[in-house]
KOLBATOR-212543 format. One record per residue: residue in one letter; x, y, z of N, C-alpha, C, O in turn. Coordinates in steps of 0.001 Angstrom, whole numbers, plus 500000, padded with zeros to 6 digits. Each point is the difference from the previous one (the first is absolute). Example, Ala and Ser with C-alpha at 12.3 -4.5 7.8 and 13.67 -1.06 7.14 Angstrom:
- A,513190,494310,507800,499110,501190,500000,500900,501200,500000,501036,499981,500665
- S,498614,501069,498615,500820,501190,500060,499230,501090,500730,500509,501108,500169
% end
This chain:
- M,733112,810288,216650,500263,499938,498579,500755,501240,499523,500903,499896,499169
- S,498733,501276,501352,500673,501211,499558,501459,500026,500438,500832,500633,499348
- N,499488,498678,501762,501405,499897,500406,500786,499161,499005,501153,500298,499689
- F,498196,498628,499807,500682,499132,499032,500287,500749,498700,501093,499885,499446
- V,497924,500884,500062,500149,500737,498745,501141,501004,500115,500680,500274,499010
- Q,499537,500269,502158,501049,500998,500186,501334,499371,500417,501001,500702,500140
- S,499012,497997,500053,501238,499345,500445,501001,499877,498850,499647,500094,498825
- K,501601,499696,501554,501063,499848,498995,499806,498744,499169,500301,500009,498806
- V,499214,498928,501777,499773,498742,499269,498954,500213,498911,500192,499573,498862
- A,498718,501076,501478,498942,500238,499022,500500,500891,498873,499716,499743,498830
- K,501019,501292,501511,500535,500893,498965,500949,499236,499075,500004,500224,498790
- S,500790,498884,501775,500908,499186,499181,499228,499070,499083,500365,499825,498838
- I,498567,499576,501682,499176,499092,499178,499363,500771,498853,500029,499544,498856
- Y,499391,501628,501439,499386,500824,498948,501035,500426,498959,499715,500008,498803
- F,501476,500341,501652,501068,500419,499090,500392,498849,499057,500096,500192,498788
- V,500128,498616,501777,500379,498836,499187,498879,499633,499033,500261,499692,498837
- F,498497,500340,501635,498855,499698,499139,499918,501009,498848,499753,499618,498855
- G,500453,501662,501449,499983,501038,498963,501093,499789,498968,499768,500158,498801
- L,501435,499483,501665,501096,499711,499064,499670,498812,499107,500298,500012,498805
- A,499083,498957,501781,499634,498814,499212,498977,500352,498925,500097,499521,498870
- V,498935,501306,501472,498992,500423,499015,500654,500808,498887,499719,499771,498824
- I,501143,501161,501531,500694,500812,498993,500869,499127,499103,500008,500184,498783
- A,500728,498863,501802,500845,499101,499205,499152,499164,499048,500389,499787,498851
- G,498472,499744,501606,499105,499208,499144,499480,500803,498823,499975,499516,498869
- V,499613,501703,501399,499492,500868,498933,501108,500298,498994,499766,499956,498793
- M,501437,500348,501690,501136,500272,499100,500312,498782,499141,500263,500136,498805
- F,499710,498675,501791,500274,498778,499262,498995,499819,498862,500381,499696,498869
- L,498338,500492,501436,498966,499857,498967,500179,501033,498882,499875,499667,498821
- L,500412,501567,501544,500198,501046,498986,501199,499696,499117,499931,500183,498785
- M,501167,499357,501804,501198,499711,499209,499768,498810,499079,500443,500021,498851
- N,498874,498943,501625,499725,498842,499149,499098,500372,498838,500242,499564,498875
- N,498732,501225,501367,499097,500401,498924,500708,500850,498964,499749,499840,498806
- S,501130,501061,501614,500707,500839,499026,500982,499173,499192,500193,500268,498814
- R,500437,498725,501799,500940,499144,499276,499264,499158,498961,500494,499818,498887
- I,498343,499675,501465,499216,499191,499063,499558,500854,498816,500121,499571,498853
- S,499371,501627,501408,499541,500839,498900,501162,500511,499161,499839,500195,498795
- A,501329,500029,501806,501155,500468,499230,500497,498912,499063,500320,500289,498848
- S,499753,498462,501617,500485,498943,499124,498989,499672,498913,500392,499569,498915
- G,498333,500620,501339,498981,499726,499002,499956,501033,498899,499502,499721,498910
- S,501011,501471,501354,499941,501059,498994,501376,500322,499421,500161,501017,499326
- S,500819,498141,500925,501354,500283,499532,500285,499334,498657,499153,499307,499437
- S,502050,500919,500071,500429,499395,498738,500368,498531,500230,500324,499598,501117
- K,499621,499607,497806,500317,498576,500089,500680,499570,498703,499365,499924,498948
- L,501949,499794,501144,500795,499584,498840,499874,498492,499836,500376,499235,500888
- L,499090,500342,497960,499829,498574,499732,500582,499657,498636,499533,500488,498971
- F,501505,498659,501035,500634,499554,498757,499297,498754,499488,499534,499180,500790
- E,500387,500671,497876,499457,498783,499405,500899,498826,500334,499522,498895,500253
- E,501793,501347,499747,500993,498998,500392,501217,500732,500542,500253,501149,499639
- E,500496,498186,501227,501174,500628,500613,501282,499252,499654,501056,500294,500561
- Y,498866,498738,498516,501153,499197,499622,499916,499687,498507,498935,499672,499477
- H,502229,500437,499839,500046,499614,498580,501294,499260,499718,501085,500446,500373
- D,498780,498406,498956,501144,499190,499600,500141,500093,498478,499104,499596,499259
- F,502038,500943,500282,500265,500104,498568,500391,498649,499407,499994,499822,498782
- G,500344,499229,502087,500439,498686,499534,501458,500031,499560,500790,500802,500497
- K,499557,498326,498574,501374,499922,499480,500145,501020,498876,499204,500020,499061
- V,501820,500829,501042,500202,501073,499023,501464,500049,499586,500871,499565,500753
- P,499414,500970,498034,501401,500155,499587,500641,501187,500708,499308,500886,500502
- Q,501993,499121,499533,500742,501114,500572,500004,501155,499003,500198,499783,498805
- G,499587,501437,501674,500096,501167,499129,498762,500867,499908,500109,501214,500175
- P,498713,498229,499557,498855,500892,499781,499480,500651,501290,500239,499533,501114
- Q,499051,501547,498675,499323,500708,501095,498614,499365,500151,499221,499985,499048
- L,500471,499496,502134,498691,499407,500258,499075,501068,500562,500426,500856,500775
- E,498304,499092,498831,499039,500981,500487,498714,499312,500417,499579,499009,499403
- Y,499803,501543,501641,498739,499463,500493,499260,501111,500744,500623,500898,500567
- S,498056,499037,499427,499190,500989,500717,499143,499306,501051,499234,499089,499689
- F,500904,501351,501556,499156,499527,501081,498792,500933,500072,500148,501187,500291
- K,498669,498282,499448,498779,500803,499990,499383,500039,501396,500006,499007,500728
- F,499462,502161,499627,499376,500179,501310,498788,500896,499884,499778,500632,498968
- S,499440,499419,502094,498884,500933,500062,499805,500481,501433,500451,499370,500956
- N,498878,501743,499160,499679,500578,501300,498614,499492,500397,498993,500444,499447
- K,500954,498643,501491,498738,499422,500461,499443,500748,501211,498984,499596,500565
- G,501676,501488,499835,499540,500794,501137,499049,501097,499565,499625,500098,498832
- K,499994,500724,502134,499046,501069,499734,500646,501373,499873,499339,500957,499597
- S,501933,499153,500739,500685,501274,499844,501182,499832,499047,500389,498870,499706
- P,500186,502222,499808,501074,499908,499007,501205,499196,500503,500427,500131,501147
- L,500099,499038,497959,501212,499219,500258,501172,500785,499456,499970,500484,498868
- I,501066,499640,501950,501201,500711,499559,501173,499028,500051,500322,499455,501055
- I,500312,500334,497791,501237,499217,499939,501114,500991,500329,500328,500868,499191
- E,500243,498997,501992,500997,500957,500467,501348,499813,499319,500657,500971,499623
- R,499752,497764,500222,501242,499710,499274,500077,498510,499720,499289,499196,500603
- V,501596,500452,498464,500245,498609,499633,501505,499790,500064,500766,500768,499418
- Q,499653,498194,501288,501427,499748,500226,500342,498582,499546,499286,499050,500322
- T,501809,500812,498929,500437,498684,499533,501151,499491,500862,500684,500774,500668
- S,499517,497904,499303,501042,499383,500821,501369,500029,499336,501000,499659,500633
- C,499060,500744,498096,501258,499929,499265,500015,501059,498899,498947,500387,499493
- G,502228,500074,500146,500135,500983,498933,499655,499456,498621,499762,500768,499068
- C,500210,497913,500799,499664,499381,498717,498489,499965,499770,499539,499609,498927
- T,499699,500798,502079,498540,499972,499919,499469,501417,500091,500421,500783,500851
- G,498652,499536,498263,499369,501316,500016,498512,499856,500235,499410,498979,499648
- A,499979,502034,500944,498557,499983,500244,499464,501422,499925,500636,500945,500467
- T,498173,499192,498932,499393,501321,499855,498478,499883,500015,499429,498965,499657
- T,499940,502125,500750,498539,500088,499940,499568,500710,498718,498807,500203,499772
- G,502145,500166,499407,499681,500725,498777,499674,501468,500270,499373,500662,499172
- G,501049,499841,501974,499784,501404,500323,498723,500278,500770,499830,501102,500522
- K,499280,497943,499563,498755,500196,500738,500147,499392,501391,500440,498858,500138
- N,499193,501902,500888,500165,499523,501375,498708,499995,500806,499971,499431,501092
- E,498967,501179,498410,498747,500057,500750,498871,499341,499217,499816,500264,498812
- Y,499431,498872,501872,498936,499222,499380,498738,500107,500844,500018,499708,501196
- S,498895,500706,498183,498749,500164,500738,499327,498644,500224,500473,498977,499504
- K,498441,501021,501232,499258,498786,500340,499668,499200,498739,499412,500530,499057
- G,500971,498186,500936,499701,499118,498873,500941,500123,498811,499922,499197,499070
- E,500956,501783,500941,500915,500220,498877,501137,498980,500008,500451,499562,501059
- S,500000,500069,497753,501083,499022,499849,501265,500660,499481,499970,501098,499443
- G,501134,498211,500753,501288,500468,499512,500947,498828,499883,499597,498846,500143
- E,501674,501456,499596,500984,498932,499889,501377,500491,500413,500336,501177,499861
- I,500447,497887,500650,501407,500238,500302,500768,499270,498910,499955,498772,499918
- K,500753,501985,499242,500750,499408,498886,501404,499648,500476,500725,500838,500536
- I,499635,497904,499254,501288,499476,500448,500863,499693,498779,499515,499493,498988
- S,501778,500828,501130,500963,499579,498975,501192,499368,500711,500420,500447,501067
- F,500110,498508,498316,501131,499282,500589,501037,499752,498912,499690,499414,498963
- N,501540,501031,501274,501081,499860,499035,500733,498679,500265,500601,499819,501059
- T,499344,499270,497980,500630,498681,500163,501463,499991,499569,500699,499009,500210
- Q,499772,502083,499191,501377,500064,499505,500998,499746,501129,499926,500621,501061
- G,501018,498447,498694,501060,499712,500964,499555,499145,501184,500757,499826,500955
- R,498058,499655,498995,499491,499175,501097,499721,498593,499489,499750,499784,498814
- Q,500300,499279,502104,499642,498628,499632,499459,499270,501222,500242,500394,501141
- G,499017,498530,498591,499410,499220,501080,498713,500616,500524,499435,500920,499408
- R,500128,498551,501702,498742,500454,500606,500154,501414,500556,500962,500318,500698
- Q,498056,500513,498967,499976,501392,500457,498654,500252,500699,498939,499743,499432
- D,501120,500752,501784,498813,500367,500767,500131,501463,500397,500963,500382,500665
- K,498078,500434,498931,500050,501438,500285,498693,500432,500672,498936,499424,499772
- Q,501185,501608,501063,498838,500522,500707,499795,501477,499683,500946,500759,499790
- I,497790,499612,500185,499612,501387,499791,499057,500356,501146,498980,499338,500188
- I,501350,501692,500572,499158,500396,501133,499212,501239,499604,500567,501006,499572
- V,498118,498906,500577,499096,501098,499675,499517,500621,501314,499376,499328,500822
- F,500919,501958,499365,499590,500729,501197,498756,500821,499660,499995,500751,499025
- S,498954,499102,501782,498754,500724,499728,499372,500495,501290,500534,499787,501088
- N,498322,500880,498778,499265,500493,501166,498917,499021,500449,499087,500393,500725
- D,500993,498345,498861,499079,498960,500462,500321,499727,501475,501076,499479,500296
- P,498024,500858,500635,500327,499855,501422,500174,498544,500442,500735,499736,500952
- D,498613,499327,498384,500113,498598,500381,501276,499359,499477,500524,499066,500607
- S,499973,501429,498276,501192,499422,499387,500791,501109,499296,499947,500110,498775
- P,500784,500710,501985,500703,501135,499397,501169,499608,499094,500472,500819,499213
- Q,499998,497930,500894,501053,499495,499123,499562,498667,499414,499641,499078,500731
- K,500391,500830,497954,499716,498744,499307,501270,499592,499276,500651,500831,499366
- T,499706,497897,500725,501193,499499,499335,499591,499174,498787,499290,499001,500117
- L,501174,501437,498716,499795,499271,498753,501277,499227,499712,501094,500454,500333
- K,498767,498379,499048,501185,499180,499724,499999,499542,498550,498970,499631,499435
- I,502232,500408,499982,500196,499426,498664,501146,499002,500101,500890,500123,500841
- T,499059,498898,498285,501059,499000,499964,500191,499523,498565,499094,500085,499172
- C,502104,499411,500556,500288,499403,498696,501234,499122,500135,500729,500065,500989
- D,499482,499120,497998,501188,499153,499935,500723,500372,498714,499538,499693,498902
- I,501602,500973,501249,500740,500502,498829,500995,498935,499536,500873,499560,500748
- D,498960,500046,497988,500891,499011,499380,500882,500720,498979,499500,500426,498959
- P,501808,499722,501314,500886,500724,499069,500188,499263,498677,500425,500612,499020
- N,499272,498096,500927,500157,499209,498762,498728,499990,499157,500008,499480,498884
- M,498930,501070,501615,498721,500004,499292,499990,501112,498954,500483,501101,500265
- Q,498989,498632,498586,499924,501012,498939,498639,500569,499881,499764,500864,499156
% end
């Protein structure tokens, strides 16, 4: 038996077994840290992610607010808001950090001047929500230049 323990085969078996144990322990530690990190992170949740203005006349500035809240356990940070077109504006009103349970809004404005027909615009909200770091909000309308 002592010859086997000192043999190259036995040393290789012990080495592989040791690596397997270490890999298993590392896997468990990494999974547990990932679960606890996602459970204690920020969570951006919008009441709605789409708004239809319906049929509108050409010319006026349309405005709408997408309401959201932080459903996570750590502060939510709105890093930036980007629109798909220069005719669309979006703002957080200057506030970018929201604590647990706190609500806010992304204010959207859309200039209908010089446009007609169906309009579909997107607003991308970038945040520190690890599950969904980018949320896409959508607005749409049908601009009728003959409508008063």
